N, CA, C and O of each residue as an XYZ file, in Angstrom:
344
protein
N       5.197     -8.364    -14.319
C       5.531     -8.071    -12.954
C       6.389     -6.832    -12.844
O       6.394     -6.170    -11.806
N       7.116     -6.509    -13.899
C       7.954     -5.315    -13.876
C       7.104     -4.062    -13.693
O       7.549     -3.087    -13.087
N       5.887     -4.090    -14.213
C       4.986     -2.946    -14.061
C       4.665     -2.726    -12.582
O       4.716     -1.593    -12.105
N       4.341     -3.780    -11.861
C       4.031     -3.651    -10.437
C       5.265     -3.279     -9.633
O       5.181     -2.490     -8.692
N       6.391     -3.834     -9.994
C       7.616     -3.531     -9.276
C       8.007     -2.068     -9.421
O       8.738     -1.534     -8.587
N       7.526     -1.421    -10.468
C       7.817     -0.003    -10.690
C       6.881      0.915     -9.911
O       7.119      2.121     -9.849
N       5.825      0.369     -9.317
C       4.869      1.177     -8.552
C       5.398      1.281     -7.121
O       5.115      0.434     -6.274
N       6.172      2.337     -6.875
C       6.816      2.549     -5.589
C       6.188      3.772     -4.928
O       5.910      4.773     -5.589
N       5.971      3.683     -3.629
C       5.374      4.810     -2.909
C       6.348      5.978     -2.892
O       7.505      5.838     -2.496
N       5.862      7.125     -3.327
C       6.640      8.353     -3.321
C       6.648      8.934     -1.915
O       5.702      8.725     -1.155
N       7.696      9.658     -1.560
C       7.792     10.253     -0.219
C       6.613     11.167      0.095
O       6.187     11.256      1.247
N       6.088     11.843     -0.913
C       4.990     12.781     -0.698
C       3.617     12.138     -0.880
O       2.591     12.802     -0.732
N       3.601     10.876     -1.195
C       2.355     10.169     -1.463
C       1.811      9.550     -0.176
O       2.543      8.888      0.560
N       0.532      9.768      0.087
C      -0.076      9.159      1.268
C      -0.252      7.665      1.033
O      -0.199      7.181     -0.098
N      -0.459      6.963      2.112
C      -0.680      5.521      2.011
C      -1.932      5.231      1.185
O      -1.943      4.302      0.378
N      -2.992      6.029      1.386
C      -4.226      5.837      0.617
C      -3.963      6.002     -0.887
O      -4.443      5.207     -1.695
N      -3.208      7.023     -1.250
C      -2.903      7.256     -2.666
C      -2.100      6.082     -3.241
O      -2.343      5.639     -4.364
N      -1.146      5.591     -2.452
C      -0.330      4.477     -2.913
C      -1.168      3.211     -3.069
O      -1.022      2.491     -4.057
N      -2.039      2.937     -2.109
C      -2.907      1.752     -2.189
C      -3.763      1.828     -3.453
O      -3.887      0.845     -4.185
N      -4.346      2.986     -3.703
C      -5.204      3.143     -4.884
C      -4.413      2.973     -6.170
O      -4.874      2.304     -7.095
N      -3.224      3.573     -6.243
C      -2.415      3.488     -7.458
C      -1.923      2.063     -7.679
O      -1.934      1.571     -8.807
N      -1.495      1.400     -6.614
C      -1.018      0.031     -6.734
C      -2.155     -0.906     -7.142
O      -1.971     -1.789     -7.980
N      -3.327     -0.709     -6.545
C      -4.478     -1.556     -6.860
C      -4.865     -1.416     -8.331
O      -5.150     -2.411     -8.999
N      -4.875     -0.179     -8.833
C      -5.180      0.029    -10.263
C      -4.185     -0.702    -11.145
O      -4.571     -1.338    -12.126
N      -2.910     -0.616    -10.804
C      -1.879     -1.279    -11.611
C      -2.001     -2.801    -11.512
O      -1.778     -3.504    -12.498
N      -2.350     -3.309    -10.337
C      -2.406     -4.763    -10.157
C      -3.574     -5.397    -10.907
O      -3.510     -6.569    -11.279
N      -4.632     -4.635    -11.127
C      -5.783     -5.156    -11.873
C      -5.367     -5.527    -13.298
O      -5.895     -6.471    -13.886
N      -4.420     -4.774    -13.838
C      -3.967     -5.023    -15.210
C      -3.122     -6.290    -15.316
O      -2.998     -6.852    -16.404
N      -2.543     -6.745    -14.215
C      -1.682     -7.923    -14.213
C      -2.479     -9.088    -13.639
O      -2.420     -9.341    -12.435
N      -3.196     -9.774    -14.448
C      -4.084    -10.841    -13.983
C      -3.348    -12.159    -13.764
O      -3.812    -13.010    -13.006
N      -2.209    -12.330    -14.419
C      -1.519    -13.625    -14.350
C      -0.742    -13.822    -13.052
O      -0.382    -14.952    -12.721
N      -0.478    -12.755    -12.316
C       0.333    -12.870    -11.095
C      -0.518    -13.337     -9.919
O      -1.695    -12.993     -9.811
N       0.077    -14.104     -9.064
C      -0.583    -14.595     -7.849
C      -0.769    -13.428     -6.877
O       0.106    -12.571     -6.754
N      -1.914    -13.399     -6.188
C      -2.218    -12.312     -5.263
C      -1.193    -12.196     -4.138
O      -0.867    -11.087     -3.714
N      -0.690    -13.306     -3.660
C       0.320    -13.266     -2.606
C       1.570    -12.534     -3.059
O       2.175    -11.790     -2.287
N       1.957    -12.743     -4.311
C       3.116    -12.052     -4.866
C       2.835    -10.558     -5.012
O       3.709     -9.733     -4.744
N       1.621    -10.206     -5.434
C       1.244     -8.801     -5.549
C       1.314     -8.110     -4.187
O       1.806     -6.986     -4.080
N       0.823     -8.781     -3.155
C       0.855     -8.216     -1.796
C       2.292     -8.055     -1.317
O       2.622     -7.065     -0.664
N       3.139     -9.014     -1.635
C       4.552     -8.926     -1.260
C       5.202     -7.721     -1.928
O       5.933     -6.970     -1.282
N       4.938     -7.536     -3.217
C       5.500     -6.392     -3.943
C       4.985     -5.094     -3.361
O       5.746     -4.138     -3.213
N       3.697     -5.041     -3.026
C       3.120     -3.839     -2.416
C       3.895     -3.457     -1.164
O       4.334     -2.314     -1.031
N       4.068     -4.405     -0.243
C       4.760     -4.115      1.013
C       6.227     -3.777      0.782
O       6.785     -2.930      1.480
N       6.850     -4.426     -0.184
C       8.252     -4.147     -0.485
C       8.449     -2.736     -1.026
O       9.493     -2.119     -0.813
N       7.446     -2.235     -1.721
C       7.570     -0.934     -2.360
C       7.029      0.221     -1.530
O       6.998      1.359     -1.999
N       6.601     -0.059     -0.300
C       6.262      1.029      0.611
C       7.537      1.792      0.905
O       8.594      1.189      1.095
N       7.450      3.082      0.943
C       8.637      3.878      1.210
C       9.112      3.621      2.631
O       8.301      3.390      3.528
N      10.402      3.660      2.837
C      10.974      3.351      4.155
C      10.467      4.281      5.252
O      10.446      3.898      6.422
N      10.057      5.504      4.890
C       9.569      6.426      5.908
C       8.196      6.004      6.425
O       7.759      6.480      7.472
N       7.527      5.133      5.717
C       6.176      4.731      6.100
C       6.210      4.063      7.475
O       6.796      2.994      7.645
N       5.579      4.704      8.444
C       5.590      4.229      9.827
C       4.881      2.889      9.974
O       5.074      2.189     10.968
N       4.077      2.536      9.009
C       3.209      1.379      9.137
C       3.750      0.162      8.409
O       3.087     -0.873      8.353
N       4.946      0.275      7.851
C       5.473     -0.809      7.023
C       5.515     -2.131      7.787
O       5.071     -3.155      7.269
N       6.043     -2.122      9.012
C       6.106     -3.360      9.780
C       4.718     -3.823     10.184
O       4.429     -5.019     10.157
N       3.847     -2.876     10.561
C       2.489     -3.246     10.968
C       1.717     -3.876      9.820
O       0.962     -4.827     10.021
N       1.906     -3.349      8.622
C       1.225     -3.943      7.470
C       1.735     -5.356      7.225
O       0.999     -6.211      6.732
N       2.986     -5.597      7.567
C       3.526     -6.943      7.448
C       2.876     -7.890      8.443
O       2.649     -9.061      8.137
N       2.573     -7.380      9.648
C       1.924     -8.196     10.655
C       0.501     -8.521     10.237
O       0.051     -9.661     10.352
N      -0.202     -7.503      9.751
C      -1.572     -7.709      9.277
C      -1.533     -7.983      7.779
O      -2.181     -7.295      6.991
N      -0.784     -8.970      7.411
C      -0.548     -9.246      5.995
C      -1.837     -9.578      5.268
O      -2.632    -10.411      5.702
N      -2.012     -8.908      4.163
C      -3.158     -9.188      3.310
C      -2.915    -10.509      2.597
O      -1.803    -10.804      2.158
N      -3.963    -11.285      2.494
C      -3.846    -12.583      1.839
C      -4.120    -12.493      0.342
O      -3.687    -13.349     -0.429
N      -4.840    -11.453     -0.060
C      -5.093    -11.251     -1.477
C      -5.321     -9.756     -1.720
O      -5.406     -8.970     -0.776
N      -5.415     -9.387     -2.960
C      -5.543     -7.969     -3.315
C      -6.881     -7.390     -2.873
O      -6.983     -6.182     -2.658
N      -7.904     -8.220     -2.733
C      -9.187     -7.717     -2.230
C      -9.083     -7.333     -0.756
O      -9.770     -6.419     -0.300
N      -8.234     -8.024     -0.020
C      -8.053     -7.797      1.408
C      -7.071     -6.658      1.701
O      -7.092     -6.096      2.796
N      -6.223     -6.317      0.751
C      -5.183     -5.319      0.975
C      -5.734     -3.961      1.409
O      -5.267     -3.433      2.418
N      -6.697     -3.368      0.706
C      -7.221     -2.072      1.168
C      -7.841     -2.140      2.559
O      -7.750     -1.184      3.328
N      -8.469     -3.265      2.882
C      -9.074     -3.432      4.207
C      -7.997     -3.462      5.286
O      -8.156     -2.839      6.336
N      -6.906     -4.178      5.039
C      -5.809     -4.231      6.011
C      -5.137     -2.879      6.167
O      -4.701     -2.530      7.264
N      -5.048     -2.123      5.102
C      -4.379     -0.819      5.140
C      -5.268      0.292      5.696
O      -4.761      1.344      6.085
N      -6.579      0.078      5.740
C      -7.528      1.129      6.119
C      -7.231      1.786      7.468
O      -7.212      3.015      7.534
N      -6.997      1.032      8.546
C      -6.713      1.698      9.825
C      -5.483      2.608      9.751
O      -5.442      3.654     10.398
N      -4.494      2.211      8.970
C      -3.266      2.989      8.847
C      -3.482      4.232      7.989
O      -2.916      5.290      8.266
N      -4.303      4.100      6.946
C      -4.594      5.279      6.124
C      -5.406      6.286      6.933
O      -5.175      7.491      6.832
N      -6.351      5.804      7.732
C      -7.136      6.711      8.580
C      -6.239      7.453      9.568
O      -6.373      8.664      9.744
N      -5.326      6.727     10.209
C      -4.412      7.332     11.174
C      -3.521      8.373     10.494
O      -3.335      9.476     11.007
N      -2.978      8.011      9.343
C      -2.099      8.920      8.612
C      -2.842     10.191      8.225
O      -2.305     11.289      8.373
N      -4.059     10.060      7.735
C      -4.841     11.228      7.329
C      -5.196     12.106      8.529
O      -5.208     13.332      8.421
N      -5.482     11.483      9.664
C      -5.774     12.244     10.875
C      -4.552     13.058     11.289
O      -4.675     14.232     11.637
N      -3.375     12.439     11.254
C      -2.143     13.141     11.612
C      -1.858     14.288     10.656
O      -1.436     15.362     11.087
N      -2.081     14.076      9.366
C      -1.852     15.128      8.383
C      -2.785     16.315      8.620
O      -2.378     17.469      8.479
N      -4.022     16.030      8.975
C      -4.981     17.107      9.262
C      -4.573     17.871     10.514
O      -4.690     19.096     10.553
N      -4.099     17.173     11.529
C      -3.658     17.830     12.759
C      -2.433     18.704     12.501
O      -2.319     19.793     13.064
N      -1.527     18.240     11.665
C      -0.318     19.011     11.344
C      -0.652     20.252     10.525
O       0.035     21.269     10.619
N      -1.704     20.166      9.726
C      -2.100     21.300      8.878
C      -2.751     22.420      9.676
O      -2.806     23.559      9.212
N      -3.239     22.114     10.859
C      -3.933     23.125     11.663
C      -2.985     23.987     12.440
O      -3.418     24.883     13.164
């Protein structure tokens, strides 16, 4: 579990990048319960993440559901980043 607890979202990391990195790390830890993995994921979202509370509301029940729950937020974040770049 220490491996997952060390996977913290970096300030410069998008939500999509964090979801992908966390998911890769969680696959290696098969003994942990999915609910605990989801809890660690949400706990390790960076405080600047605007969607932290919303992801808590749309809580993923397992690791297969986590990317699906995060998808609307990753799309929104990417849209905002593209608008800011223009």
